C-alpha positions as CSV (number, residue, x, y, z in Angstrom):
1,X,-13.9,-3.9,-20.0
2,X,-11.1,-5.8,-18.4
3,X,-11.3,-8.1,-15.4
4,X,-9.9,-6.4,-12.3
5,X,-8.8,-8.9,-9.6
6,X,-6.4,-6.7,-7.6
7,X,-8.6,-5.3,-4.9
8,X,-6.0,-5.9,-2.2
9,X,-3.9,-3.3,-4.0
10,X,-6.6,-0.7,-4.3
11,X,-10.3,-0.4,-4.8
12,X,-12.4,2.0,-6.9
13,X,-14.1,4.8,-5.0
14,X,-17.8,4.4,-4.2
15,X,-20.0,7.0,-6.0
16,X,-21.5,7.9,-2.6
17,X,-18.0,8.6,-1.2
18,X,-17.1,10.9,-4.2
19,X,-20.4,12.8,-3.7
20,X,-19.8,13.1,0.1
21,X,-16.4,14.6,-0.6
22,X,-17.5,17.1,-3.3
23,X,-18.7,19.9,-1.0
24,X,-15.4,19.9,0.9
25,X,-13.5,20.2,-2.4
26,X,-15.6,23.1,-3.6
27,X,-17.6,25.4,-1.3
28,X,-16.7,24.0,2.1
29,X,-13.0,24.2,1.6
30,X,-12.1,25.7,4.9
31,X,-9.1,24.8,7.1
32,X,-10.3,22.8,10.1
33,X,-7.9,24.7,12.3
34,X,-9.3,28.1,11.3
35,X,-11.6,29.9,13.8
36,X,-14.1,31.4,11.3
37,X,-17.3,29.9,10.1
38,X,-15.8,28.1,7.1
39,X,-13.1,26.6,9.3
40,X,-15.7,25.6,11.9
41,X,-17.7,23.8,9.2
42,X,-14.6,21.9,8.1
43,X,-13.8,21.0,11.8
44,X,-17.4,19.7,12.3
45,X,-17.1,17.5,9.2
46,X,-13.7,16.2,10.3
47,X,-15.0,15.3,13.8
48,X,-18.1,13.6,12.4
49,X,-15.8,11.5,10.2
50,X,-13.6,10.7,13.2
51,X,-16.7,9.6,15.1
52,X,-17.8,7.4,12.3
53,X,-14.5,5.6,12.2
54,X,-14.4,5.2,16.0
55,X,-17.9,3.6,15.8
56,X,-16.7,1.3,13.0
57,X,-13.8,0.1,15.2
58,X,-16.0,-0.1,18.3
59,X,-14.0,2.7,20.0
60,X,-15.4,4.5,23.0
61,X,-13.5,7.8,22.5
62,X,-13.4,9.3,19.1
63,X,-10.2,11.2,20.0
64,X,-8.5,7.8,19.8
65,X,-8.7,7.9,16.0
66,X,-5.8,9.9,14.4
67,X,-6.1,10.8,10.7
68,X,-2.9,10.4,8.7
69,X,-2.0,10.2,5.0
70,X,-2.5,6.4,4.7
71,X,-1.5,3.0,6.0
72,X,2.3,3.4,5.5
73,X,2.3,6.6,7.6
74,X,0.1,5.0,10.3
75,X,2.4,2.0,10.5
76,X,5.5,4.2,10.9
77,X,3.8,6.4,13.5
78,X,2.7,3.3,15.4
79,X,6.0,1.3,15.4
80,X,8.5,4.1,15.6
81,X,6.3,6.4,17.7
82,X,5.5,3.7,20.3
83,X,9.1,2.4,20.4
84,X,10.6,5.8,21.0
85,X,8.0,6.7,23.6
86,X,8.7,3.5,25.6
87,X,12.5,3.5,25.1
88,X,13.2,4.1,28.8
89,X,11.5,0.8,29.6
90,X,13.3,-1.2,26.9
91,X,14.4,-1.3,23.3
92,X,13.2,-4.7,22.1
93,X,10.5,-5.0,19.4
94,X,8.8,-8.2,18.1
95,X,7.4,-8.5,14.6
96,X,7.3,-11.1,11.8
97,X,9.1,-11.8,8.6
98,X,5.9,-11.5,6.6
99,X,4.8,-8.0,7.6
100,X,4.1,-5.2,5.1
101,X,7.2,-3.3,4.0
102,X,6.0,-0.2,6.0
103,X,6.4,-2.1,9.2
104,X,9.6,-3.9,8.2
105,X,11.1,-0.7,7.0
106,X,10.2,1.0,10.3
107,X,11.8,-1.8,12.3
108,X,15.0,-1.8,10.2
109,X,15.3,2.0,10.8
110,X,14.9,1.4,14.5
111,X,17.6,-1.2,14.4
112,X,20.0,1.5,13.2
113,X,19.0,3.6,16.1
114,X,19.9,1.1,18.9
115,X,16.7,-1.0,19.0
116,X,16.7,-4.8,18.9
117,X,14.1,-6.5,16.7
118,X,13.0,-10.1,16.7
119,X,11.5,-11.3,13.4
120,X,9.2,-14.2,14.0
121,X,8.9,-17.0,11.4
122,X,5.7,-18.4,9.9
123,X,4.9,-22.0,9.0
124,X,4.4,-23.3,5.4
125,X,0.8,-22.1,5.5
126,X,1.8,-18.5,6.5
127,X,0.5,-18.8,10.1
128,X,2.0,-17.2,13.1
129,X,2.3,-19.4,16.2
130,X,1.2,-17.5,19.4
131,X,3.5,-19.7,21.4
132,X,6.4,-18.5,19.3
133,X,5.4,-14.9,20.1
134,X,5.3,-15.8,23.8
135,X,8.7,-17.3,23.7
136,X,10.2,-14.3,21.9
137,X,9.2,-11.9,24.7
138,X,11.9,-10.5,27.0
139,X,12.0,-8.2,30.0
140,X,12.8,-5.3,27.7
141,X,10.2,-6.0,25.1
142,X,8.0,-2.9,24.6
143,X,6.3,-3.3,21.2
144,X,4.7,-6.1,19.3
145,X,3.6,-5.4,15.7
146,X,1.8,-8.2,13.7
147,X,-0.5,-7.7,10.8
148,X,-4.2,-8.7,11.1
149,X,-4.3,-10.2,7.6
150,X,-1.5,-10.6,5.1
151,X,-1.8,-8.5,2.0
152,X,-0.3,-11.2,-0.3
153,X,-1.9,-14.4,1.0
154,X,-4.8,-13.2,3.0
155,X,-3.8,-15.4,5.9
156,X,-5.2,-14.1,9.2
157,X,-3.1,-13.7,12.4
158,X,-4.6,-14.8,15.8
159,X,-4.6,-11.2,16.9
160,X,-6.9,-11.5,19.9
161,X,-4.8,-14.3,21.4
162,X,-1.6,-12.3,21.0
163,X,-3.4,-9.2,22.3
164,X,-4.2,-10.9,25.5
165,X,-0.6,-12.0,25.9
166,X,0.6,-8.5,25.3
167,X,-1.8,-7.0,27.8
168,X,-0.7,-9.4,30.5
169,X,2.9,-8.4,30.0
170,X,2.2,-4.7,29.6
171,X,3.6,-4.6,26.1
172,X,2.2,-2.2,23.4
173,X,0.5,-4.2,20.7
174,X,0.1,-2.8,17.1
175,X,-1.7,-4.5,14.3
176,X,-1.8,-3.4,10.7
177,X,-5.4,-4.1,9.8
178,X,-5.3,-2.4,6.4
179,X,-6.4,-5.6,4.6
180,X,-8.7,-6.9,7.3
181,X,-10.8,-3.7,7.8
182,X,-14.0,-4.0,5.8
183,X,-13.5,-7.7,5.3
184,X,-13.4,-8.9,8.9
185,X,-15.3,-7.6,12.0
186,X,-13.0,-5.4,14.0
187,X,-13.5,-4.5,17.7
188,X,-10.4,-3.0,19.2
189,X,-11.4,-4.1,22.7
190,X,-12.1,-7.7,21.7
191,X,-8.8,-7.8,19.8
192,X,-6.8,-6.3,22.7
193,X,-4.8,-4.0,20.5
194,X,-3.3,-0.7,21.6
195,X,-2.6,0.6,18.0
196,X,-4.4,-0.3,14.8
197,X,-3.8,0.8,11.2
198,X,-6.5,1.3,8.6
199,X,-6.5,2.8,5.1
200,X,-9.1,4.6,3.0
201,X,-8.4,3.3,-0.5
202,X,-8.7,-0.4,0.5
203,X,-12.4,0.0,1.4
204,X,-13.6,1.9,-1.7
205,X,-12.6,5.3,-0.3
206,X,-10.0,7.9,-1.5
207,X,-6.3,7.5,-1.6
208,X,-4.1,9.7,0.6
209,X,-6.1,9.1,3.8
210,X,-5.8,6.5,6.6
211,X,-6.1,6.4,10.4
212,X,-4.3,5.1,13.4
213,X,-6.3,4.0,16.4
214,X,-4.4,4.9,19.6
215,X,-5.7,3.4,22.8
216,X,-6.2,6.1,25.5
217,X,-3.1,6.1,27.8
218,X,-0.8,4.8,25.1
219,X,1.9,7.3,24.1
220,X,3.3,7.6,20.6
221,X,5.9,10.2,19.7
222,X,5.0,12.3,16.6
223,X,7.0,11.5,13.5
224,X,5.9,14.7,11.7
225,X,6.4,18.0,13.5
226,X,4.6,21.3,13.0
227,X,1.2,22.4,14.3
228,X,-0.8,20.7,17.0
229,X,-3.3,19.0,14.7
230,X,-4.7,15.5,15.5
231,X,-4.3,16.0,19.3
232,X,-0.6,16.8,18.8
233,X,0.2,13.3,17.4
234,X,0.3,14.2,13.7
235,X,1.0,17.7,12.4
236,X,-0.3,19.1,9.2
237,X,-3.5,20.5,7.8
238,X,-6.1,17.8,7.9
239,X,-7.5,16.4,4.6
240,X,-11.1,17.0,5.5
241,X,-12.6,15.9,2.1
242,X,-10.7,12.6,2.2
243,X,-11.6,11.9,5.8
244,X,-15.3,12.5,4.9
245,X,-14.9,10.1,1.9
246,X,-13.3,7.5,4.0
247,X,-16.0,7.7,6.6
248,X,-18.7,7.3,4.0
249,X,-17.0,4.4,2.3
250,X,-16.5,2.7,5.7
251,X,-20.1,2.9,6.6
252,X,-21.3,1.4,3.3
253,X,-18.6,-1.3,3.2
254,X,-19.4,-2.5,6.7
255,X,-23.1,-2.5,6.0
256,X,-22.6,-4.8,3.0
257,X,-19.8,-6.9,4.5
258,X,-21.7,-10.0,5.7
259,X,-23.5,-10.5,2.4
260,X,-20.5,-9.5,0.3
261,X,-18.1,-11.8,2.2
262,X,-20.4,-14.8,1.4
263,X,-20.5,-13.8,-2.3
264,X,-16.8,-13.3,-2.6
265,X,-15.9,-16.4,-0.7
266,X,-18.0,-18.5,-3.2
267,X,-16.4,-16.8,-6.2
268,X,-12.9,-17.1,-4.7
269,X,-13.4,-20.8,-4.0
270,X,-14.8,-21.3,-7.5
271,X,-11.7,-19.7,-9.0
272,X,-9.3,-21.5,-6.7
273,X,-10.8,-24.9,-7.1
274,X,-11.0,-24.4,-10.9
275,X,-7.3,-23.5,-11.1
276,X,-6.1,-26.3,-8.9
277,X,-8.3,-28.8,-10.7
278,X,-7.4,-27.8,-14.2
279,X,-3.7,-26.9,-14.1
280,X,-1.1,-29.5,-13.0
281,X,1.5,-28.1,-10.6
282,X,-0.7,-25.3,-9.4
283,X,-0.4,-24.7,-5.6
284,X,-2.3,-22.5,-3.2
285,X,-0.1,-20.4,-1.0
286,X,-1.6,-19.8,2.5
287,X,-3.9,-21.6,4.9
288,X,-7.2,-22.7,3.3
289,X,-9.4,-21.7,6.2
290,X,-7.6,-18.9,8.1
291,X,-7.6,-16.2,5.4
292,X,-9.6,-13.4,4.0
293,X,-12.7,-14.4,2.0
294,X,-11.7,-12.5,-1.1
295,X,-8.0,-13.6,-1.5
296,X,-6.2,-16.5,-3.1
297,X,-2.5,-16.7,-3.9
298,X,-1.4,-19.5,-6.3
299,X,2.0,-20.6,-7.6
300,X,2.3,-22.4,-10.9
301,X,5.2,-24.9,-11.0
302,X,8.0,-23.8,-13.4
303,X,6.2,-20.6,-14.3
304,X,7.5,-17.1,-13.5
305,X,4.7,-15.2,-11.9
306,X,5.6,-11.9,-13.6
307,X,5.5,-13.6,-17.0
308,X,2.0,-14.9,-16.3
309,X,0.9,-11.6,-14.9
310,X,1.9,-9.9,-18.1
311,X,0.2,-12.5,-20.2
312,X,-3.0,-12.1,-18.3
313,X,-2.8,-8.3,-18.5
314,X,-2.6,-8.6,-22.3
315,X,-5.8,-10.6,-22.2
316,X,-7.4,-7.9,-20.0
317,X,-7.1,-9.6,-16.7
318,X,-5.4,-7.5,-13.9
319,X,-3.8,-9.4,-11.0
320,X,-0.7,-9.0,-8.8
321,X,2.5,-11.1,-9.0
322,X,4.4,-12.0,-5.9
323,X,7.7,-12.1,-7.8
324,X,10.1,-9.9,-9.5
325,X,12.6,-10.7,-12.2
326,X,16.0,-9.3,-11.5
327,X,19.0,-9.9,-13.8
328,X,17.4,-13.0,-15.3
329,X,16.7,-14.7,-12.0
330,X,13.5,-14.9,-10.1
331,X,13.3,-13.5,-6.6
332,X,10.0,-14.4,-5.0
333,X,8.3,-12.1,-2.4
334,X,9.5,-12.1,1.2
335,X,6.2,-13.5,2.2
336,X,6.4,-16.6,0.0
337,X,10.1,-17.1,0.8
338,X,9.2,-17.1,4.5
339,X,6.7,-19.8,3.8
340,X,9.4,-22.0,2.3
341,X,8.6,-21.5,-1.4
342,X,11.5,-21.9,-3.7
343,X,11.9,-19.6,-6.7
344,X,13.4,-22.2,-9.0
345,X,10.3,-24.4,-8.4
346,X,7.4,-22.2,-7.4
347,X,8.3,-19.2,-9.5
348,X,6.5,-16.7,-7.3
349,X,2.8,-16.4,-6.8
350,X,-0.2,-14.8,-8.5
351,X,-2.5,-13.0,-6.1
352,X,-6.1,-13.0,-7.1
353,X,-8.1,-10.6,-4.9
354,X,-11.8,-10.1,-5.5
355,X,-14.1,-7.2,-4.8
356,X,-17.4,-5.5,-5.3
357,X,-17.2,-5.5,-9.1
358,X,-16.2,-9.2,-9.4
359,X,-18.8,-11.3,-11.3
360,X,-19.2,-15.0,-11.9
361,X,-18.7,-14.4,-15.6
362,X,-15.3,-12.8,-14.9
363,X,-14.2,-15.8,-12.9
364,X,-15.3,-18.1,-15.7
365,X,-13.3,-16.0,-18.2
366,X,-10.2,-16.3,-16.1
367,X,-10.6,-20.1,-15.7
368,X,-10.9,-20.3,-19.5
369,X,-7.8,-18.1,-20.2
370,X,-5.4,-19.5,-17.6
371,X,-4.7,-23.1,-18.7
372,X,-3.6,-22.3,-22.3
373,X,-1.6,-19.3,-21.0
374,X,0.2,-21.4,-18.5
375,X,0.9,-24.1,-21.1
376,X,2.2,-21.5,-23.5
377,X,4.6,-19.9,-21.0
378,X,5.7,-23.4,-19.8
379,X,6.5,-24.4,-23.4
380,X,8.4,-21.1,-24.0
381,X,10.4,-21.7,-20.8
382,X,11.4,-25.2,-21.9
383,X,12.3,-24.0,-25.4
384,X,14.5,-21.3,-23.9
385,X,16.2,-23.8,-21.6
386,X,16.8,-26.1,-24.5
387,X,18.3,-23.3,-26.5
388,X,20.7,-22.4,-23.7
389,X,21.8,-26.1,-23.4
390,X,22.5,-26.3,-27.1
391,X,24.4,-23.0,-27.0
């Protein structure tokens, strides 16, 4: 079996979640909008799943949880839906340069529709400065969207501090908590958020399901039109089986979170310290302390991240590369570039994200494999450069 260290990309489904879904894929297949007994059974299961997620987010009203197809749809509904709903008050939105592409794409679309967007910078450790957020606000600012934890580096945003600032100004505050949910305690009241995104497949649940928390009194305009499902916010027949699976996975993940976080942090630190101590030129990307317990992102000087990712994959180790090779040149991810990393030196970053299946033996295997692979790729790079010079 291979070594899977890409849990920030997706997670395997828990057996219990699969079993919880099974009846709603087979005998209890009714449409939750139907008035007959099978439809009522589906509706009951859907509302129980909604209530479970509301409880997980410490939400008082379960109706505040809107089921959608995943994190990307939830981000689009939050950013575009809130911006359009508040357009009479203003058309200025604040976000950051390191957001997920779902948020950045939504913001760029809004820019083509007459909205003004401020993209906040981060420091070299990937941290957002709350004072910078404050200084960016204007009289016509209506929406702030900042992710709770970065998907590439794991760096955590000071959401509660920014939430208080937004509430004082009457500004709608959205946070993408897809990576944070199940890894950090989340209380929407304590965070001061109006809109919050979560996803099923990041917490050992099914793909194709996510949810958006919408604070009571906050208006978001639907981005999908049709029936009146999800309290008129998101049209379309509800995916009852996936909602049930997500609720089950959420419960189990949160129950094990304190113990699992301690275990993963120890394994992550062992991996990170081993790499930084054994490989010259290796560099951590992201703040050491303010980050998720399961994530480390490391650059290797002079090494293309995608080349190292492929080499690891051939050895049975699955990771993610924060770089893409285009026309012979390296273009590092927008997150690392925003942190001041240079492609010609840092070569992108390798994200190691640990999860429930990660073992100490797997970490030791990676630490054994990495140094010779890095040396091999570095040697090949130097040979290629020499050949080009001679040519």
